[in-house]
N, C-alpha and C positions, 0 to 999 in steps of 0.2 A: 534867919538870914536869907535874903532873897537871892535866887540864882542869878548868875551873870547872863544877860540876854544880849546876843550879838546879831546884828543884821548882816546881810550879805556884804555890804560895804565895809563894816567893821571887820568881818572875816578876811576879806581881800587884803586889808591893810596888815593884818597879823600874819598872813601867809608870806609876805615879802621876806626873803632871806632864809626861809626854812628849807632844810634838805629833806624833802619828802621821799625821794628815792631811797635814801638811807633809812628813813623811818619805816618804809614798807619792807625793806630787807629785814630789819629787826623784827617787825611784826610777823612776817612769814616764818622766820627762824623760831620765834617763840611758839607760834602755833604748831609747827611740826615737831617741836620738842615736848609737846604735851603740856605747855604752860598756860594754855588758854582754855576757857570754858565757853564753847560756842554752840548753842542749840540749833536745831534745824531752822531753815529760813521760813518765815511766815510770808504768805503770798496771796495776792488777789489778782485776778485777770479779768479783763473787760473786752467785750466784742464791739460795742457801738457807743462811742468810738473805741478803736483798738487801743489797749494800754495794759500796763501791769504795774503793780505796787509790791515792793519787797520790804519786809520788816526784818532787820538783822540786829542782833544784840549779843552781848557777851562781855567777858572780863578776863583779865589775867589773874591767876591765882595769887600772885604776890603784888597785884596792882592796887591802886588807890581809888579807882572809879570803874563803874560799868557804863556801857553805852547802849542806847536804843536808837536805831536809825530807821527812818521811813524815807524811802526813795521811790519815785514813780517815773514811768516813761509813758507819755500819751503822745502817740506819733503823729496825730493830726494837729497838735497844738500850734506849730509854726504857721498854719493857715489861719489861726486866730490871733496871730501876733504874740504868741506865748512860747517860751522855751518848752521843748518836749520833756525835759527833765525837771522835776520838782522834788521838794522834800525838806527834811530837817534832821538834826542830830541832837540827842539829849544825853547829858552826862549826869550821873548820880554818884554820891559818895558811897563807896563800896562797903563801909562799915555801918552806915546808918540809913542809907536809902534816901538821904536828903538831896534834892535836886541841886546840882552845882552849876550847870550851864545849859542854856537853850541856844542852839546854833541855828539861826534861821537862814540857812545857806542856799535855799531854793534848788537843792540838788548839786550845787557847785562842788562841795567837798567830795561827793561820790565820784563826780567826773574826774577830779584831780587825782584822787587816790587810785582810781582805775588806770589813769594815764601813767602814774608813777609805777604801778605794778607792771605795766607793759615795759617800762624802762628797765625794771629789775630783770624781767625775762630776757630782754635783749642783752643786758650786761653779761648774763651767764650762758646764753644759748645762741646768740647771733653769730653768723660766720665772721671770721676775722676781717675779711674784705667784703664789705657790703657794696654791691654794684649799683643797687637802687633800692629805695624804700617803696614797697607797694602798699597802697591803701585801698581797701574795699569798704566803701561807705564814705559819706561826706558830711556827716552830722557833727554834733558836739564832741562825741568821743573820738571821731577821726581827727579832729583838731587837737584835742588834748593829747592823744597818743603821739601825734607828730611833734608837738612842742616838747614833750618829755623825752622822746627818742633823740632829739637833736643834741641832748646833753650826753648821750651814750655812744653815738656812732659819728664817724667823720663824714660819711656820705651826705651829699647835699643834692641828690637827684631823687625826684619823687615821680612815681607813676601811679595814678589814681583812677578809680572808676566808681561811679554811682548811678543809680537808676534815673535820677533827675538831672538833665544836662545843665539847667540853670544853677542848681545847687552845686554841681561839680565845678562849674566855672567860678563860682564864688569861692569855693574851697581852694582852687588852684591860685586864685588871686591872692588869697591870704598866705598861701605857701610861698608865693613869689616875694611877698613882703617880708618873709622870714629869711630870704636869701637863697631859696631853693630854685634849682632848674626843674621845671615841671612838665609833665606830659599827661594828656588825657587819654586813657585807654579805651578801646572799643568795648571791652568786656573783661570779666575776671580772668579769662584765659590769657589775654594779653598782659595783664598785670603779672601773672605767674611766669610768663615767658621772659619778662624783662627785669623782674626784681627777685632778689634772693633773701629779702627780709620783708615779710608780708604781714599786715595787721588787718583783721576782719572786724568790723564794728557795726554790723547791721542787725536788725531784728528778724532776719530771714528765717522762714520755716522750711526752706528747701536748700540743699547744698549749692553753694556758689563756686567753690573750688573743687576740682576733680584731681584725683591722684595722678592721672596720666599727664597733667600739665605741670606738676611740681618738679623743678630742677633739683638735681643732687646738691646737697649742701644748704638747702633753703631752710630758714627758720620761719615758722608761722606763729603769731600770737593771736588767738581767737578770743575776743571779748564780748561778742554780740549774743552768743547763745547762753543766756543766763536763766532760762527756764527749760522745762522738759520738752516743750513743743518747738523750740527754736533750734536751728542747725545751719551752720555756714560751710562746714567742711564735709565732703564725701567721707564716709566712715573708713573707706579703704586707705585714705591718707594716713590714718593712725596705725594701720596694721603693721607697717614696716618702719614707722618713725619712732624716735625717742620721745615718749609722751610724758609731759610734766603737767600736773594739776596744782592749782593753788590749795585745793582741799580734796583729798581722796574721798573722804566721807561725803562731802557735798556733791561730788561728781557722780555719786550713785543715784542722784535724783534729777540732775540737770546738766546741761553743757554738752560739749562735743564728745567727751569721754562717755557720758551716759548714753548718747545716741549710738556710739560705736559699740559699746557693750551690748545694747539692745539688739543690734543687728548681727551680733556674733563676730564682729571684726576685731574685738579687743577683749583681753581678760584683765582682771585686777592686778595680776602680778606685773603687767607691763607698764604700770603707771607709778611714777614717783612724785613726791611733793616738792613744790618750788622751795619751800623752807628748808628741806633737806639738801637741795642743791646749793642754796645760799650758804648753809652751814657746813658744807663739805662732807655731808654724810651720804650723799648720792651724787652720781656723776652728772655733769652738765654736758656740753657738747664734747663728743669724743674725738671727732676728726672732721676734716674739711668737707667730706662727702655725705655726712650724716644729715638726714632731715629731722628737724626737731619741731615739736608742737607744744606750745604752752596754752592750756585750756584754763582761762581765767573767768570764773563765775562770780568772784567777789566774796570775800570773807569778812565777817564782822570785826575781826582783829585789825583789819585795815582801817575800818571806821573808828575804832577806839584809838588807834595810833594818831590819825589825823585830827580827831576831835581834841585829844589831849594836847597835841602840838599847838593847836590854835588857842586853846584855853590858857595854857601856860606861857605862850608867847607874850601875852600882855603883862604877865607877872614879872617877866625878865626885863621889861623895858622901863 
């Protein structure tokens, strides 16, 4: 039997009506309960042009399929008229290894599941009253994070910053079309001054946000630092914050938690997993003054969840 082969357009059609935030919540819960087998991330990095490729794979012990996902980010692609994100997901029967589906999503499913993970973090960790959404970065993930956040928070004010003023203006124009009141920030410090829910979405290798700038009660979702050499947050931010990781094991080799540990600003005991917060086994936000940080490096259980949702959506229609 030949595997199901879906193009990006096919996938977009199947995504309509799916509750991907709920799917990510369940995936994180399964992962933190030890129900998933997720090996270490495979990785390739490139210098000329700059880019990285992640290979993530895994399965649920009681599941029907395993996933292999290849996702890349080549940051000069937009100059060539290409999306910076590319990739595909493969599903195989867990009992036989027979290929079940080839999802030619061009990296789209990775973008969406990461955005949905940000929404899960906001659902459990954002302050009750969000004064403004702060966005650091203006690329694909900044767009997806914003779209998913709008389903979780009532706030419709956006303060955004990006290195490229043309890209920033384009991003703000899209946000206006979503019904938001928008403001271009002069830099990350101004974002921190005006927003108490901040999302960082860049491939920066140097901290963009400083501890001294962060207001009491702020929540930060960091999604850009998904390799060992990237960092968006000054490690001291994590020292006094309530720190949540999508994967404690994975954060030993990448992400903001990895960088904070390496600098001596954080120890393992200070970090809890998002799945344990979702499942009520670990605390989320404790009070209105607490600073919370969600370090999301992306876990293969998310890829399995969204790939299964897309494959089975066609069976249900």
